[in-house]
N, C-alpha and C positions, 0 to 999 in steps of 0.2 A: 461398365468401366473396362476399357481394353487393357489397362496396366495399373499397377499399384501407384497411386499418387505419391510423389516425392515432394516433401515440404522442407525448405531451408529456412532456419530460424537464426536471425542475427541478434544475439543477446541471450545469455544464459542466466538471467535473474529469475525471480519468482514467476513472472508472467510467461517468459519464454519456456521455462521448464514445465509449467502447467500445460501450456499448449502442446509441447512435445509429448508429454505423457498421455494427454487425451487423444492426440493424433495416433500415437503408436497403438493405444488400446483399440482404436477403430480401424486398424489394419493398414494404415498409411506408413510410409517410410519417412524418417525424420533425421536431419542432421542439424545440430546446434553449434554455432560458432560464437565463442565468448572471448572478448578482448583480454580479460585478466589472465595472468600467468598461472594462477592456481584458482580452483573453484572454491570461493568462500563468499558469503553474503555479508557485506558491511552493514553497519547500522546496529540497532539494538532491538527494541521491542516492536511487535506488530500485533494489532488487534484484529481478530478474525470474527466477524459477525456471523450469524446463522446463515446468511446468504453465501458467504465464502466457505463456511464449514460444510454446507450441503454439497458443494462441488468437490471438495477434498474427500468427503466420505464416498461420493459416487466414484471417485478415482481409486478407491481402495485404501485410503490412508487413515482410516479411523483409529486403528491400533496405534499408529505413530502419533496421532493427535493426542490421544489419551496419555501416552508416555511422556511427551515433551511439553504439552500445553498445560496451562492452568485454566480450569473451567471457572469463569467469572461468576460470582454469586450476585453481583450487582454493579451498578455504576452510580456515582454520586458526585455532587458539586459541593465544594467548600469555599468559603469566602477567604480571600487572601490574608487578611489581617486578624480576624477573630477566630477563624477556623470553623465557624458555624457550618453545619452539614445540611444539605438539601438533597433528598433522594432524587435520582434521575431515572434509573430503570432497575426493576427487579429482573434478574436473569436466572441462572441455574436451572432448576426444574421448570420454572415458568417459561424460559426461553424454549426449551424442548417442547413443552405443551403448546405454546403459542405459535412457534415458527418451525418446529420439527427438527431443530438442531441446537446444540449449545453455543455459547459465546466463549471463544478461547482467547487467552492472552499468551503470546509466544515470543521467543527470541527469533529474530529473522534468520539467523544462521541455522537454527534447528529446522525451521520450515523449509529453507533452501535445501538442506541436506536430505530431508525426507523426500522431496521432489526429485532430487538428483539420484538418490538410491533407487527410486521407483523407475525412473527412465532407464538407468543402466541395467536394471533387472530385465527389462524387455529388449534393450539393445545396448550391449556393453560399450560399444565404440560410438555412441550417438553424439557425445559432447566433446568438442575440440576446444582446448584452451589456447591462449596466446594467439588468437585468430580473430582479429578485429575486422569487421566488415567496413569498408570505406566507400563503397559505391556498388552500383549494379547496372546491368543492361539486359534488355529483352532480346532473346535470340530465338526467333521463330515462336514455337509454343513453350519455350522454356525461359527461365530467368537465371542470369548468371551473377552470382555475388562475387565481388572482387575483394580480396583480403589484403590487409596491409603488408603481409609478407610476400605479396606478389602472386599468390596462388588464386585460383578461381574454382568455384563449385557451382554446378547447375542443378536446378530442380524445376518442378512444375509450378511451384508457388514460393514466393519469398515473403517472410514475415519479419518486419522490423520491430523487434522487441528490445531495442538498444537504448532505451532510457531517455532521460531529459535532453541529452545532447545528440539525439538520434541522427546518424548519417543517412539512414534510409528516408526519414521524414524530410530532411534537408533537400535531398534530391527530388522527392516527390512534390513538395509544396514550396520549396524555397526557404530562405532564412526568415526568422521572425525574432523580434526583440522582446524578451521577457520583461515584465513590469515588476520592479522592486516594490515590496509591500510596506516598506518602512520598518521592518522588524527582522530580528534574527532569533535563532533558537539554540538553546543549550541542550545537549543530550549526554547521557551517561548511564552507567549501571552501578548499582549499590549492592554489595553483599548483604543479604537479608539479615544475617546474624549481627550486623552492626546497628540494627534498628530496633526500637521498642515494639512490643507485641501489637499495639494498635495500628502500626504502619505495615504489618505483615499480612493483612487480610487479603483474600482473593478478590479484590475489588479494584475497579478502575476509578480513579479519583481525578477530578478536574478542579484545580484551584483557580478561581477567577478573580481578577483584580482590575483596577482602573486603567493600567497601561501594560498589562501582561497577564499570562495565564500559564499554568503548569499542569501537566498530565503525568500521573504515575500509575504503574500497575506491575504485578509480579510476572516474571517469566522464568523459563527453564525449571519447570516443576516447582516453582516457589523459592528457588535458591537466590534469585536476584530480583531487585526492584528496578524497573525501567523508569527513567526520569527524562522528560522532554519539557523544556520551559521556553515559552515565547516571550520575548521582551521587545518593547518598541524603542529602537535606536537605529540610526542609519550609518553608524561609523564602521559597520562591517558588512561588506557586500560580496562575499565569496560564496558561490553556490556549490558547496562541497560538504560531504558528511564527514570528512576525515581531517579537517583543520583543527588543530589542538588549541585549546584555551587554557586558562589558569584558574586555580581555585580562587585566587584573590579577585580576578575579574568577574567571575561568576557570583561570588558573594556580594560584590558591589551592586549587582543587579537585583538583589533580594533583601536589601536593607528595608526594615519595616514589615516584612512578611512574617507570618506566623512562625513560631519556633520549630514546628514540625518541618516546614519547608527549609528553613535554615539548616536544620539537622541533616536533612537529606542532601542538600548542596555540599555540606562539609564532608560527607561520606561517599560522594561519587568517586569511583576509582580513577577515571580519566575523563576530563572535561573536554568535550568537542563542541564546536559551534558551526552553524551554517546560516547563511542569509536566505531569506524566504522570498521567492519570486513567483509570480503568476505567469504562466505561459498561455498564449491564446488558444482557445479551443478550436478544433477543426470541424468543419461541416461534412468532410469526406475523408475517409482513411484509405480506401482501396482504389487503386488505379491499375487496370489490367489484372495482372497476376501478382501484384505486389500490394501488401497491406501493412498496417501498423497495429500495435498492441501495447497496452500498459502506459507507462509514463511517456512513451514516444508520441502518443496522440492525445492523452488527457491527464497530464500531470496536475496535481491538485494540492492545495494547502491541506494539512493533516487534521482538519477540525471536524470531520465526521468519522474519522478512523476508517476510511474506505479505500485508501490508495491500493493496498495489496489485494483487498477484496475485488476491486474493479479489474485488476490484472488477472486474477484467478477466474473471474466470470468471463472475461475476454477469451481466455484460453479454451474454456469449455465450449462457448458459443461458436468460436472459430472452428474448432474440431467438428462440431456437429454440422455446421454449415458446409464444410468441405466434404464430409462423409455423405451428406444428402445430395450434394451437387458436384461430385467428383468428375463427371463428364464435361462440366463447364465451370472450371475453377473461377474464372473472372466473374461470372454471374453469382456463384456461391459467395464470393467475397463481398459483393454488393449486398447480399442478404445479411451477411454478418454486420456490415455497416448499419443497415436498416434496423437490425435488432439491438444495436448497442449504443449508437451515438446520442440519441435523445436521453437515455438514462445517464450515461457518463457525464454529459454536459450539465445535467441537472445536479449531479453530485458535486461537480466542480463549483457550480454557482452557489449551492447551499453550504458548502464548506466555507466559501468566502464570507457568506452572511454570518456564519458562526463566529468569525473573528471579531466582528463588531459586537456580538452578543457576549463573548467572553471578556472583552475589554470595555469597561463602561465607567464613566466618572461617578455615577451614582454609588458605586461600590466604595467610595471614599468615606461616606457617612453611614454609620450603622443602621439608622432608621430608613434612609433611602435604599440601602442595600437590601434590607428585608422586603421592602415593597417591590423592588426591582426583581429579585429572585422569585418572589411569590407569583409574579406575573409571567416572567420568561420561562420558569420551570413548572408552570401549572401542568398537571397531568394530561390535560387535553392537548396542550401545545407540544408536550413531549411525544405523544403518540403521533401527532401530525408530522413531526420532524423525523421520526425513526421507523414508523410502521412500513412505509413504502420501501425503505432500504432493506429491511430484514425479510419481507415476504417475497421478494424477487427470487425466482427460481431459474438459474441459468441452465440447469439440466433439462428443463422442459419448456422454456419460453418459446413461443412460436417463432419460426424462421420465415 
């Protein structure tokens, strides 16, 4: 390689920062351009499966994971009205033994800060805020990112890590219309000291119902409980994580649910809501020296808890591909595509399938509910749904 490869990243979220850290650690130069005026990750909880944790450990973040994460002991399913519990996965020591890494539950802001601190430790001025990428052009062997403020920056490679509404993707492949799923989600955080002991366990819980489901788990070292509830209704179609709702509106969506769920709803500090859309998957991410990463190319419904994990995997595989093929970045990016597209498309599709599994009319009747859950959450089916996710190794997958 005749010179140090320079990579420009448009977007400073979890995927963009993971890529930046992995690239810097492999000797490349990186600049990250983030549209927000200050660096903070919106949202609430994130589940990090062993596949994502292995990448973060390889990036030197194990100490921070232990500090800020909650190591999950298990995942379980509960029936919406009766509260009956069905085991889903044993985690804890079993996750380490089986997959080589634990399963962590975290606040997104903590994960984002960990990555940001690690990037800045290697290059203090790597991340630029109030710097939205709005377009790009190829100039010889370089790519020029155009910023909203009128400035431009050039690099050998451009990575569009700019999320659901990616400007880089729009220029690469054109506009596409997302499909509304017919549902919306509530999210919020609950101070753990407001809840009884049995709701404070280090466990991920999925409450399943006939027309909705709710996922809860602890974050921030167990200080908070993360709440995400999907309900089927089409009166709200705003695809934003920062739209405020009200306690009264949220309570109306949980009439008839188990008292534990209603108690959690009543104790959410701030109720937020967002409409759930499916974006078309792409068969190609890279064009010349420009590529995509994370939600920009494979946004997903959150029903396999793999959105953040996919972005983290992307960042590692991208950095490995560029390190191995620095003399021909365009070819290296195609190897990145080849290594990632089949897996991420499968995750998006399997996540959509879980929506139908979590919402089922049979759950209205206790007897039918027992039969339904015994079939759908049979141990063999559970292994089939999760084993391929957790055994994937982005640090060593062939390129």
